N, C-alpha and C positions, 0 to 999 in steps of 0.2 A: 051177608052172609049170601045176598040174592045176587050184591054185586061182584062176589067172588066166583058163582056159579056161573053168571052171564059170559067173564072173562073167560072162563075152561070152552066155553063153547066154539071158540074159535082152535083149540086144541085139535089136532090127528085124535080120530076116535079111540084109540088105545091108551094113548098120554092123557087124553081127559079123564077116562073112568079110572085112572090111579092117582090123578090130582083131584079129583072129588071124594078120594078116600081119606081126606083131612077131617078132623071133630068139627062139629060148626063150631066151636071155639077157638078152634086153628082159623076157620074159615073168615071170619068175623074180621082178624086184624092181620090176616095173609097180605103183604103190600106188592108183589110182581112173582112172576112164574117165571123160571129161568133154563132155557135148554142149548146145550153145549153138547156139542157133538164129541164122541166120545165118554163122556160126562152123563152120572144119573139125573134126573129130572129135580132142578133146586128150585123150593121153594121160597122166597123170603119174607120171613116173619121178625115182630119189633126187634126179637135179641139172637137170632138164628138164622141160618138158611137151611133148610129140611130137605137132605139129600135124600129121594124117595127112588127106590129100587125099578130104574128103566133105564139101559143105557142107550143116548139119542142117537139116530142115525142121521147124514144128512139127508137123507131122505124125506125125515120128522120136519125139518127148516125147509124145505124146497114146498112140502104138503100147509105148511102151515101161513106161508107166504100166497099159496095158491089160494088159500080159504081165507086170509087177509083181504085180497084183492078181489075177492069172486073172480078167481080165475083172471085176471086182466091186469097183468102187472106193468102194461104197458099206462094203463088211464093211471097209475100209481107211480112210477116213475123218477116222477119231479119233487115225490117225497122221499123215496126208495133212494133215491142217490145220497139224498143228504143222512139216509140211514135210518128211516122209520118209514112206517104205515100206518096210519090212523085206521079204527075199525068202529062199528055202528055201537053207539054205547055207552063210547067217550073212552075209549083203549086207546093208548098208542103201544103200537113193537115195535123194538129197536132190533134192528139187525148188524150183524156183524159178518165181514167173506171180504172177500177181493175186489177191490174198485177197478171199476173198468176206464180208462183214462185217453179222454181225447183231447187236443188241445188244450192242456195242462189240467182238464179241469174233471172232477168222479161224473161220469153220465150216467153211470147203473153200476150195481152190485150183482153178482157170481158167486157160487162156490160157499154160502151163507155156513159159515162155520158157529154162531151164537146165535142166541135171540134171548129177547126180553119182555115179556107183557105188563106194561104197566096197571094195576089196579086202581082206577080212580073211579075217586070216591068221593061225595056229597056227604057234608060234614054241617049242615045248616046249624046257626047258632051259634057257632064257634068265635062268631065276631061281636056275639052281643052287648059286651063288656069293652069294645075296642072300638065301633065304630063311632060311640056318643064321644069319647076322644081323638076325635079328629074331625071337631067342629069348630069354629073359631069365630063367634061374631057373626051366626047364621051362616055360615059358609063352609064347607067340605075344603079343608086344606091336602096341599101335597103330602104323602103319605110314602115311605120308602119301607118295602117287608124285609128283615133282610133271616135266613136261615142257612146250612148248611144242605148240602144235598139231598133229600130227600126227610127234606125237617118239615114239610108242608107250608108252604109261602104261596102252592100253588092255589092249594083247598083253602088258604086263609084269604085269598085274594079274592078267589070266586064270591064267599059268602061276603066281602065287602061290599062285591060286584053290587051282590043281589040286594043286600040291603040300601044299599043306599039308592039301587034304580028304581027298586019300591017303595020306599019314604021309611024314613026312619022318626020318631016323637020327636027330636029334637029337631025337624031340616023336609021337606016336602021330597017328592018323585025328583031324582036329578036324572038328566040325560046323561048316558053315558056311551060311550064309544071302546068299547075291547079289540083289540089286536090282537088277536089269538093263533099267532106264528105257526107253532106245531097241534093246533088245533087241541090243548088241555085244558082249559080253561072252561069254553063252553061245549066244547066234541059237538061241532056240526056235521050234522050229516045231512045230506041234501037240501040245505038251509034252513035248517031245521035243530038249532041246541038240545043235543041231550041232556045237558045240564043246566040245572037252574041259572041263570044269568039277571034274572028281574024284567020285570016287562019295559022298560024304557031303556034299556041296551042295544045298541048296532054292535054288531058283530064281523069282523073285518076279517074272516077266517080263512089262514094262510098267506096271509102277504108280508113279506120280507119285514118285522118290526119299525127301520125308521120312515119309508117311504108309506107302510097303511097307519103311523101317527100323524103323515102330514097329511094324508088324502082323510084322514078321519076329519081334523081340525078344519079343512078348506071344507067338507061336504057336510056332516053330520051335524056339525053347530054343537059337539056335546059341551058340557060343565064339566065332565070327568071324564079323562084319557087313562086307560089301564091297559097294561103293558104286561108281559108274565116276562124276567131275566135279562137284565139290561148286560151284553153280552161285548160291546163294543164301542169305538168312540163316535158313530153316525147313531148310534141307539142314545145316545148323551144329547147331542147334539139334536137331535129330533124333539127331547124334551123341552130342551132350555128352548127351542122356537114354539114350542105349544105353549110352557110355561107364558111365555112374553105375547103370548096369544091371551092371556087371562083364563088359561084350563085349568084345573085342578089336575094331578096326576098322581097313580098309581101304579106303583112298580116295585119287582123284586128285582133279588141280587142273591148269591152265594157266598154265606160268610158266616161270621159264630159272633163277631163284637163288632162296635163302631172303632173300637182299638184298629184293628185286625183291616176294617177297610179303609183306614186311613193313609195305611202304609202301601198300598196296592195302588199304583198310579191312575187307574181307571176308575176305580171306586173313591178314592181320594179327588177324583175333579166331580165326579157327580155331587160327596157332599161341601167341597166347596163354591160349589155354583149356587148354591142356598136358592135352590129352587125346591128343597121338601122341609117342610115345617116338623112331621113328625116322622120318626123311624121305630118301627117296630119288629123288636126280634125274637125269634122263638128258639127255645131251649128245650130240650127233654129233661123230664121228671124224672121221680119213683114212679109219679101216678098221672104221669102224662104228657104232652106238651106244656110246656111254660109260656106265655105272651108279655111282655114286657112293651109299651109307650113311653118312648121318650121326647121329650121339646126339642125340635132344633134351634138352637142359640139364634 
């Protein structure tokens, strides 16, 4: 509930008061705050998007961006042109609007039309039963996490990193390099992770994934290299190079089943590369998320 209240602090005051009108039980499970010009404020709950009476104005989105960037958009333009702004506390705000294009590339965003505040939450302990299954002959093995969007991949990855960084009963603390391209895993703010990723974790915050992985392997001597969301062949190529250097890998991808991944060219390449020895799939059941660990042949 406190994480929800903290996320609401970035909203303009009038909207903040409305968003804080949820019941405590709803605050605990709320996943996103959504603002669309001309529409009521939307609050994403596990089974519905609650539309709260308040018609969003374009000025609300401008005020949201100003507050999120401490009234210095210039300092956040690199991430804003990619569609998001990270704020203290580990929250990411995604913005839609009109792209400003120069030389064929997006250099900025103006005239915001919608925004979403993702409520990042730590769920310490969710990897308790998973981590021991990722150890083989005293070594942490490379593991791929698979789930649909908003299925909990990043949350699970964070807890895996935290546990192995601190050490579990089966294995000593591991040196981990976390490439946090969008700031969602560690939520670094002025050099300090806002979310717990363990005592022996080094974070490359905001680095492009493929470059960050190579820099991490070359400079930090990690035992484990962790990255959130494989999205292009360059990511895969960097992971293969890391595996050849003897580093174990933790990575996440969008999907539902192994069979689905095998039908997608990029992810089929991930599976066929042979660099992953375990796959953790996440699905949603009536009692919450279900985690299944599979051993790769």
